C-alpha positions in Angstrom: 71.7 82.4 48.4 68.2 82.1 47.1 65.6 80.1 49.1 62.6 78.4 47.3 59.5 78.3 49.4 56.6 76.1 48.2 53.5 78.1 48.7 51.1 75.5 47.3 49.1 73.4 49.8 50.3 69.8 49.8 46.8 68.6 50.1 45.8 70.4 46.9 48.8 68.8 45.1 47.7 65.3 46.3 44.2 65.9 45.1 45.5 66.9 41.7 47.7 63.9 41.5 44.8 61.6 42.5 42.6 63.2 39.8 45.3 62.5 37.2 45.7 58.9 38.4 41.9 58.4 38.4 41.6 59.8 34.9 44.4 57.5 33.7 42.7 54.5 35.4 39.3 55.4 33.9 40.9 55.8 30.4 42.6 52.4 30.7 39.4 50.8 32.0 37.4 52.4 29.1 40.0 51.2 26.6 39.9 47.7 28.1 36.1 47.7 28.0 36.1 48.8 24.4 38.6 46.1 23.5 36.5 43.5 25.4 33.3 44.5 23.8 34.9 44.6 20.4 36.4 41.1 21.0 33.0 39.8 22.1 31.3 41.4 19.1 33.8 39.9 16.6 33.6 36.5 18.3 29.8 36.5 18.3 29.8 37.7 14.7 32.2 35.0 13.7 30.0 32.3 15.5 26.9 33.8 13.8 28.5 33.6 10.4 29.8 30.1 11.1 26.3 29.0 12.1 24.7 30.7 9.1 27.2 29.0 6.8 26.4 25.7 8.5 22.7 26.3 8.1 23.2 27.1 4.4 25.2 23.9 4.0 22.5 21.9 5.8 19.8 23.4 3.6 21.8 22.5 0.5 22.2 18.9 1.7 18.5 18.7 2.6 17.6 19.9 -0.9 19.9 17.4 -2.5 18.6 14.6 -0.2 15.0 15.5 -1.1 15.8 15.4 -4.8 17.4 11.9 -4.3 14.4 10.8 -2.4 12.1 12.0 -5.2 14.3 10.2 -7.7 14.1 7.0 -5.6 10.3 7.3 -5.4 10.1 7.7 -9.2 12.3 4.6 -9.6 10.0 2.7 -7.2 7.0 3.7 -9.2 8.7 2.6 -12.4 9.7 -0.6 -10.8 6.1 -1.2 -9.5 4.8 -0.6 -13.0 7.3 -3.0 -14.6 6.5 -5.7 -12.0 2.7 -5.2 -12.7 3.3 -5.5 -16.4 5.4 -8.6 -15.8 2.7 -10.2 -13.7 0.1 -9.4 -16.4 2.4 -11.0 -19.0 3.0 -14.0 -16.8 -0.8 -14.4 -16.2 -1.5 -14.1 -19.9 1.1 -16.7 -20.7 -0.2 -19.0 -17.9 -3.7 -18.5 -19.2 -2.7 -19.3 -22.7 -0.9 -22.4 -21.6 -3.8 -23.4 -19.4 -6.2 -22.9 -22.3 -4.1 -25.2 -24.5 -4.1 -27.9 -21.7 -7.8 -27.3 -21.2 -8.7 -28.1 -24.8 -6.2 -30.9 -25.0 -7.7 -32.6 -22.0 -11.2 -32.1 -23.3 -10.2 -34.2 -26.3 -7.9 -36.6 -24.5 -10.5 -37.5 -21.9 -13.3 -38.0 -24.4 -14.1 -41.7 -24.8 -15.3 -43.3 -28.0 -19.0 -43.0 -28.4 -19.3 -39.6 -26.8 -19.6 -36.3 -28.7 -19.8 -32.8 -27.2 -22.3 -30.2 -28.3 -21.6 -27.3 -25.9 -18.9 -26.1 -23.5 -19.3 -23.1 -21.3 -16.9 -21.8 -18.6 -17.8 -19.5 -15.7 -15.0 -18.9 -13.4 -13.4 -22.3 -12.5 -16.7 -24.2 -13.3 -17.0 -25.7 -16.7 -20.4 -26.9 -18.0 -20.2 -29.6 -20.7 -23.1 -30.8 -22.7 -23.0 -33.7 -25.2 -24.5 -36.9 -26.5 -23.4 -40.5 -25.7 -24.2 -43.8 -27.1 -25.0 -45.1 -23.6 -25.0 -44.1 -19.9 -21.8 -46.2 -19.5 -20.0 -43.9 -21.9 -21.0 -40.9 -19.8 -19.7 -42.7 -16.7 -16.4 -43.4 -18.5 -16.1 -39.8 -19.5 -16.6 -38.6 -15.9 -14.0 -41.1 -14.7 -11.6 -39.8 -17.3 -12.2 -36.2 -16.2 -11.7 -37.1 -12.6 -8.4 -38.8 -13.4 -7.2 -35.8 -15.3 -4.7 -33.5 -13.6 -6.4 -30.5 -15.2 -10.0 -31.3 -14.0 -11.6 -32.2 -10.7 -14.9 -33.1 -9.1 -17.1 -33.9 -12.1 -20.8 -33.9 -11.4 -23.6 -35.1 -13.6 -26.4 -32.5 -13.7 -28.8 -33.8 -16.4 -29.1 -37.1 -18.3 -31.8 -37.9 -20.8 -32.2 -41.0 -22.9 -33.8 -40.7 -26.3 -34.4 -43.2 -29.1 -33.0 -42.3 -32.5 -34.7 -43.0 -35.8 -32.6 -46.1 -36.3 -34.1 -47.4 -33.0 -30.8 -47.0 -31.2 -30.8 -45.3 -27.9 -28.6 -42.2 -27.1 -28.2 -40.3 -23.9 -28.1 -36.5 -23.8 -26.2 -35.2 -20.8 -25.0 -32.1 -19.0 -22.2 -32.2 -16.4 -20.1 -29.7 -14.5 -16.4 -30.1 -13.7 -13.9 -27.8 -12.0 -11.1 -26.6 -14.2 -7.6 -26.4 -12.5 -5.2 -23.6 -13.6 -2.2 -25.7 -12.5 -2.0 -29.5 -12.8 -3.0 -31.5 -9.7 -0.4 -33.9 -8.3 -2.8 -35.7 -6.1 -2.5 -39.5 -6.6 0.6 -39.1 -8.9 3.8 -40.9 -7.9 6.6 -38.3 -8.0 9.1 -41.1 -9.1 7.0 -42.2 -12.0 8.2 -39.4 -14.3 11.8 -40.1 -13.2 11.5 -43.8 -14.0 10.1 -43.0 -17.4 13.0 -40.7 -18.1 15.5 -43.2 -16.8 13.9 -46.0 -18.9 12.6 -44.6 -22.1 10.6 -46.9 -24.3 
C-alpha cells in the first residue's frame, strides 16, 4: 500500500490560488473597463455625429431662409418702385385733370366785358391780369371766382382806370386767387346733384 504525502506548504498553495483569482478578477475588470470605455466612446461619437448632422441641417435651413428673405426684400423693392410709379402716374393724371378744370373755370367765370392779358401760377397762387369795361365787371369776376369750386380767396392787387381813344373808360386790374387741386364742397348741397339726376331737364 502506497501512501501519498503532500510536502507542499498549504499556505503557499493558498497564496498561489489567490494570485490566480486576483489575476482573473483583474482580467475581468480590465475587460469590463475596456467594454465600458468603448461603449462610452461609441455613444459619444454617435451623439457628436448626430449633433454635427443637426448643425449641418440647421445651416442648410438658415441658408435657404436667408435666400428667401433676400427674395422677399427684392420683391418689396420692386413693389415699392411700382407703387412709386403708380403714384407718379396718378399725380400726373390728377394734374392733367386739374389743368383742364383750371382753364375751363378761367373761361366759365369770366364775365362779359372782361378780357385777360396774363395768367401766372406760382404754387397754389394764381396771378391774373386783364382789362375790364368797368370796376363792376371786375367785382363780378371776383365773385365768380369765389363761387367756383376750383378757386378760393380772390384778392384784388392793382386796379387802374384809363380812358381809351373813343373816350370810353376801361380798368386794368391784377388779382390773385388760390387754385384748388380738388373741388371745394363748401356751400354745396350734397343732395343737389342727386335731385338733378333724379329730375333731369
